[in-house]
C-alpha positions in Angstrom: 119.0 -22.5 42.3 118.6 -19.8 39.8 117.6 -22.3 37.2 115.0 -23.9 39.5 113.6 -20.5 40.3 113.2 -19.6 36.6 111.4 -22.9 35.9 109.1 -22.3 38.8 108.4 -18.7 37.5 107.7 -20.0 34.0 105.4 -22.6 35.4 103.5 -20.0 37.4 103.2 -17.9 34.3 101.9 -20.8 32.2 99.4 -21.5 35.0 98.2 -17.9 35.0 97.9 -17.9 31.2 95.8 -21.0 31.4 93.6 -19.5 34.1 93.2 -16.3 32.1 92.2 -18.4 29.0 89.7 -20.3 31.1 88.3 -17.1 32.5 88.1 -15.6 29.0 86.3 -18.7 27.6 83.9 -18.6 30.5 83.2 -14.9 30.0 82.6 -15.5 26.3 80.3 -18.3 27.1 78.4 -16.1 29.6 78.2 -13.3 27.1 76.9 -15.7 24.4 74.3 -17.0 26.9 73.3 -13.5 27.8 72.9 -12.5 24.2 70.9 -15.7 23.4 68.7 -15.1 26.4 68.1 -11.5 25.5 67.4 -12.5 21.9 64.9 -15.1 23.1 63.3 -12.7 25.5 63.1 -10.0 22.7 61.6 -12.5 20.3 59.2 -13.8 22.9 58.1 -10.2 23.7 57.7 -9.5 20.0 55.6 -12.7 19.7 53.5 -11.7 22.6 53.1 -8.2 21.3 52.0 -9.5 18.0 49.6 -11.9 19.6 48.2 -9.0 21.7 47.9 -6.8 18.7 46.2 -9.6 16.8 43.9 -10.3 19.8 43.2 -6.6 20.1 42.4 -6.4 16.4 40.1 -9.4 16.7 38.4 -7.8 19.7 38.0 -4.6 17.8 36.4 -6.4 14.9 34.1 -8.3 17.2 33.2 -5.1 19.0 32.5 -3.4 15.7 30.5 -6.3 14.5 28.5 -6.3 17.8 27.9 -2.6 17.4 26.7 -3.1 13.8 24.4 -5.9 15.0 23.1 -3.8 17.8 22.4 -0.9 15.4 20.7 -3.3 13.0 18.7 -4.8 15.8 17.8 -1.3 17.0 16.8 -0.3 13.5 14.7 -3.5 13.2 13.0 -2.8 16.5 12.4 0.8 15.6 11.0 -0.2 12.3 8.7 -2.8 14.0 7.6 -0.1 16.5 6.8 2.3 13.7 4.9 -0.3 11.8 2.9 -1.3 14.9 2.2 2.4 15.6 1.0 2.9 12.0 -1.1 -0.2 12.1 -2.7 0.6 15.4 -3.3 4.3 14.7 -4.7 3.6 11.3 -7.2 1.0 12.7 -8.3 3.0 15.7 -8.7 6.4 14.1 -8.9 6.3 10.3 -12.4 5.0 9.7 -12.4 2.7 6.6 -13.7 -0.5 5.2 -10.5 -2.3 6.2 -8.7 -2.5 9.5 -5.9 -4.7 10.8 -4.0 -5.2 14.1 -1.6 -8.1 14.4 -3.2 -11.2 12.8 -6.8 -9.9 12.8 -8.3 -8.2 9.8 -11.9 -6.9 9.6 -13.5 -5.8 6.3 -16.9 -4.4 5.2 -18.4 -5.8 2.1 -20.7 -2.9 1.2 -21.8 -4.4 -2.1 -23.3 -7.6 -1.0 -25.5 -6.5 2.0 -24.7 -6.0 5.7 -21.6 -8.2 5.7 -18.7 -7.7 8.0 -15.8 -10.2 7.7 -13.4 -11.0 10.4 -10.2 -12.9 9.4 -7.3 -14.4 11.3 -4.5 -14.6 8.9 -2.4 -16.8 11.2 -5.0 -19.5 11.5 -6.5 -18.9 8.0 -9.9 -18.7 9.6 -12.9 -16.4 8.8 -16.3 -15.5 10.1 -19.0 -13.6 8.3 -21.2 -11.3 10.5 -24.6 -10.0 9.3 -24.9 -6.7 11.1 -28.2 -5.0 11.9 -27.3 -2.0 9.8 -25.1 -1.7 6.8 -21.9 -0.3 8.2 -20.1 2.6 6.5 -16.9 2.7 8.5 -15.2 0.5 11.0 -12.6 1.0 13.7 -10.6 -1.6 15.6 -8.6 -1.5 18.9 -7.3 -5.1 18.9 -10.2 -6.4 21.0 -13.4 -5.1 19.5 -14.6 -3.7 16.2 -16.7 -0.5 16.3 -18.9 0.4 13.3 -21.2 3.2 12.1 -23.7 3.2 9.3 -24.0 6.2 6.9 -26.8 8.7 7.0 -29.0 6.8 4.6 -28.5 3.4 6.2 -29.5 4.2 9.8 -28.2 5.3 13.1 -26.2 3.9 15.9 -22.7 2.8 17.0 -22.2 -0.9 17.0 -19.6 -3.0 18.9 -18.6 -6.4 17.5 -16.3 -8.8 19.3 -13.9 -11.2 17.4 -16.4 -14.0 17.7 -19.0 -11.9 15.8 -21.3 -10.9 18.7 -22.9 -7.5 17.9 -24.0 -5.0 20.5 -25.4 -1.5 19.9 -23.8 0.9 22.3 -25.2 4.2 21.0 -28.6 4.9 19.4 -27.9 8.3 17.8 -26.1 9.2 14.5 -22.4 9.8 14.1 -20.2 9.9 11.0 -16.8 9.5 12.7 -15.2 7.8 15.7 -11.8 8.1 17.3 -10.7 5.3 19.6 -8.3 5.6 22.5 -7.3 3.0 25.0 -10.4 3.5 27.2 -12.6 6.1 25.4 -14.5 6.6 22.2 -14.6 10.2 20.8 -17.4 10.9 18.4 -19.6 13.7 17.0 -23.2 13.5 18.2 -24.5 14.4 14.8 -27.4 16.9 14.5 -27.3 17.6 10.7 -25.2 18.5 7.8 -23.4 21.7 6.7 -25.7 23.5 4.2 -22.8 24.4 1.9 -20.9 21.2 1.4 -23.0 18.7 3.3 -20.3 17.7 5.8 -21.8 16.3 9.1 -21.9 18.5 12.2 -22.8 18.3 15.9 -21.3 18.2 19.4 -17.9 16.5 19.9 -18.4 14.0 22.7 -16.6 11.1 24.5 -18.0 8.0 26.1 -16.8 4.7 27.6 -16.4 1.8 25.3 -19.6 0.2 26.5 -21.5 3.4 25.6 -21.8 4.8 29.1 -20.8 8.2 30.5 -21.4 10.3 27.4 -19.8 13.7 27.9 -19.9 16.8 25.6 -16.5 18.2 25.1 -16.8 20.9 22.4 -20.3 21.9 21.1 -20.9 22.7 17.4 -18.1 21.2 15.5 -17.7 19.8 12.0 -16.5 16.3 11.1 -13.7 15.5 10.9 -11.7 16.1 14.1 -8.3 14.7 15.0 -6.7 13.9 18.3 -3.0 14.2 18.9 -1.6 13.7 22.3 -3.7 15.8 24.7 -5.0 18.1 22.0 -8.1 18.0 19.8 -7.9 19.6 16.3 -11.2 20.4 14.7 -13.3 22.7 12.5 -15.6 25.1 14.3 -19.3 24.6 13.3 -20.1 28.3 13.1 -17.0 30.0 11.7 -15.7 26.9 9.9 -12.2 28.0 10.9 -9.5 25.5 12.2 -9.0 25.3 15.9 -7.1 23.4 18.6 -8.1 22.8 22.2 -7.1 20.7 25.1 -8.5 17.2 25.3 -11.2 18.4 27.7 -12.3 21.3 25.4 -10.5 24.1 27.2 -7.9 26.6 25.9 -9.4 27.0 22.4 -7.0 28.5 19.9 -7.5 29.5 16.2 -5.0 28.0 13.8 -6.4 29.0 10.4 -9.4 30.8 8.8 -11.6 29.6 5.9 -13.9 26.8 5.3 -11.5 24.2 6.5 -11.3 20.4 6.6 -8.4 18.5 8.2 -6.8 16.1 5.7 -3.8 14.8 7.7 -1.9 15.5 10.9 1.2 14.4 12.8 3.2 16.0 15.7 4.9 18.6 13.4 2.2 19.9 11.0 -1.4 19.8 9.8 -2.5 19.5 6.2 -5.9 21.0 5.6 -8.1 21.9 2.7 -9.8 25.3 2.4 -13.0 25.0 0.5 -13.6 28.7 0.7 -10.5 29.3 -1.4 -11.0 26.9 -4.3 -10.2 23.6 -2.5 -6.7 24.7 -1.7 -4.2 22.6 0.2 -2.4 24.2 3.1 0.3 23.1 5.5 0.4 24.6 9.1 3.6 24.0 11.0 2.6 23.5 14.7 5.6 25.0 16.4 5.2 28.5 15.1 1.8 28.3 13.1 3.6 29.0 9.8 1.0 28.5 7.0 1.9 27.6 3.4 -0.3 27.2 0.4 0.7 24.3 -1.8 -1.9 23.6 -4.5 -5.5 23.0 -5.4 -7.4 19.7 -5.5 -6.0 16.3 -4.7 -5.2 14.2 -1.6 -2.5 13.6 0.9 -0.8 10.8 2.9 0.6 11.5 6.4 2.5 9.1 8.7 4.1 9.6 12.0 7.3 10.9 10.4 6.4 11.9 6.8 3.8 13.8 4.9 3.0 14.0 1.2 0.5 16.0 -0.8 -0.7 15.0 -4.3 -2.1 18.2 -5.9 -1.9 20.7 -8.7 0.8 23.2 -7.9 0.0 26.9 -7.5 2.1 28.9 -10.1 1.3 32.5 -9.3 -0.5 34.9 -6.9 -3.6 34.7 -9.0 -4.2 31.1 -7.9 -3.4 29.7 -11.3 -2.3 26.0 -11.2 -0.4 23.6 -13.2 -2.2 21.1 -15.5 -0.3 18.2 -14.1 -0.6 16.7 -10.6 2.6 16.7 -8.4 3.6 15.0 -5.3 5.1 17.3 -2.6 7.2 16.0 0.2 6.9 18.0 3.4 10.3 19.0 5.0 9.3 20.1 8.5 12.9 21.0 9.5 13.1 23.7 6.8 9.4 24.3 6.6 9.3 23.5 2.9 7.1 21.5 0.5 9.4 20.0 -2.1 8.0 19.0 -5.5 9.4 15.5 -6.0 7.2 14.0 -8.8 4.9 15.3 -11.5 2.7 13.4 -14.0 -0.3 14.0 -16.2 -3.1 12.2 -14.4 -6.9 12.9 -14.4 -8.3 12.0 -11.0 -5.5 10.5 -9.0 -5.6 9.5 -5.3 -2.5 9.1 -3.2 -3.1 5.9 -1.3 0.3 5.2 0.3 3.9 6.1 0.4 6.6 3.6 1.4 10.4 3.7 1.0 10.2 6.8 -1.2 7.7 5.2 -3.6 4.2 6.6 -4.0 1.2 4.3 -4.6 -1.3 6.3 -6.7 -4.8 5.1 -7.6 -6.5 6.2 -10.7 -8.2 3.5 -12.9 -5.4 1.1 -11.7 -2.7 1.5 -9.1 0.7 2.8 -10.2 3.9 3.0 -8.2 5.9 6.2 -8.7 9.6 6.2 -7.6 10.0 9.7 -6.0 13.7 9.7 -6.6 14.0 9.1 -10.3 10.4 9.5 -11.5 10.0 6.0 -12.9 6.5 4.5 -12.9 5.5 0.9 -12.5 2.0 0.0 -13.6 -0.5 -2.7 -12.6 0.3 -2.8 -8.9 -2.0 -4.8 -6.6 -5.4 -3.2 -6.0 -5.8 -3.6 -2.3 -5.3 -1.9 1.1 -1.8 -0.6 1.8 -0.4 -0.7 5.3 3.0 -1.2 7.0 4.9 -2.0 3.9 2.3 -4.6 2.6 -0.7 -4.6 0.3 -3.6 -6.8 1.3 -5.7 -7.9 -1.7 -9.0 -9.5 -0.8 -10.3 -11.9 -3.5 -13.9 -13.0 -3.8 -15.6 -15.9 -5.3 -19.4 -16.4 -5.1 -19.8 -13.1 -3.3 -17.5 -14.2 -0.5 -13.9 -13.4 0.4 -12.1 -16.7 0.1 -8.5 -15.7 -0.4 -6.2 -13.0 0.9 -3.1 -12.2 -1.0 -0.4 -10.3 0.9 2.3 -8.5 -1.1 5.6 -7.4 0.4 6.1 -4.0 -1.1 9.9 -4.2 -0.8 10.3 -7.6 -2.6 6.9 -8.0 -4.2 6.8 -11.5 -2.9 3.2 -12.8 -2.6 1.7 -14.9 0.2 -1.7 -16.5 -0.5 -4.0 -17.4 2.3 -7.0 -19.7 1.7 -9.7 -19.1 4.2 -11.9 -21.5 6.1 -15.2 -20.2 7.4 -16.7 -20.8 10.9 -20.0 -19.8 12.3 -20.2 -16.4 14.0 -21.7 -16.0 17.4 -25.2 -14.5 17.4 
């Protein structure tokens, strides 16, 4: 009995050991599985994290690229808007022999008779208009060309459409026009200044068909300027510089002397005082600060920048340098910074683009205003919106237009085909 009991006890013990071993093995297997699953989960999480980080990095780069593209597009749009504004303002207000808006160019050939050319540089087409009077200046609003003869050629203001039809809309004499969207501002001329022979008369406005002539400011000198809802002009009696509302009211004196406005934008006016030795001044419009810069010369003013080419004043006795200098106007600090100086005889500042000045003397030179380098033999044409338009003539007729990109100096040649103008 005792032996049988011991055997049964031993057998039970062996069974328990076997069961414990099985449990241990199962536990080990479970632990291994748990560790494996945890490892797999950790690795999968790391992979997903890496993928997310990579995706975020890609998204970030795409976003940055999109922002750069947006900035570039905005800069391009702003540049185009600035060019369009310069082109339109120039043609509607400057008064020159050359005007341009979009694909249309008009040009006065004052050497070979009463010839007005109208070109379409997209279609390579041209018409030649024989005007009743030899025009001195033309203006363009994108739809019609308006021209005035000089004092010796006759009187009148003429309207010419793009087919060449000519209509006289005013019979009197005027030396300057200023076009707006729906009005023409002009001086109803009644003579010349006895001292320096500048034209004078009453500043008026009229509709673009010549009707509804209204006197705004009596007794002014050419040449007036309009900026927003203000008119800047020289008084015909005192010869001082004034500003008034567009309707002639609220007259305010800006400067004294025998003044002539040379350039203007929203921040300042450049004027010449002939009473003080043809001295160039800058008046800052926010507080009427007035700075003397130099004597003799010319200036170029755009919407955002202004430059004066003059002989710098060196002391209080109005002595000046022998060389001509280019001054860049810093409206934020109310300073005129001398950025270029050169020994030139009778220079004219035709244009400034990308910190390079185009100066006409016998030929046209390009002066780099950063390093002072000079390039000679630049195109001799009309500078506008980053291009130069050179009109080439054969047999007393413009037959080719060469357009130079001032940034790359690439040249585009346009051969013109003539059509009959409407009479």
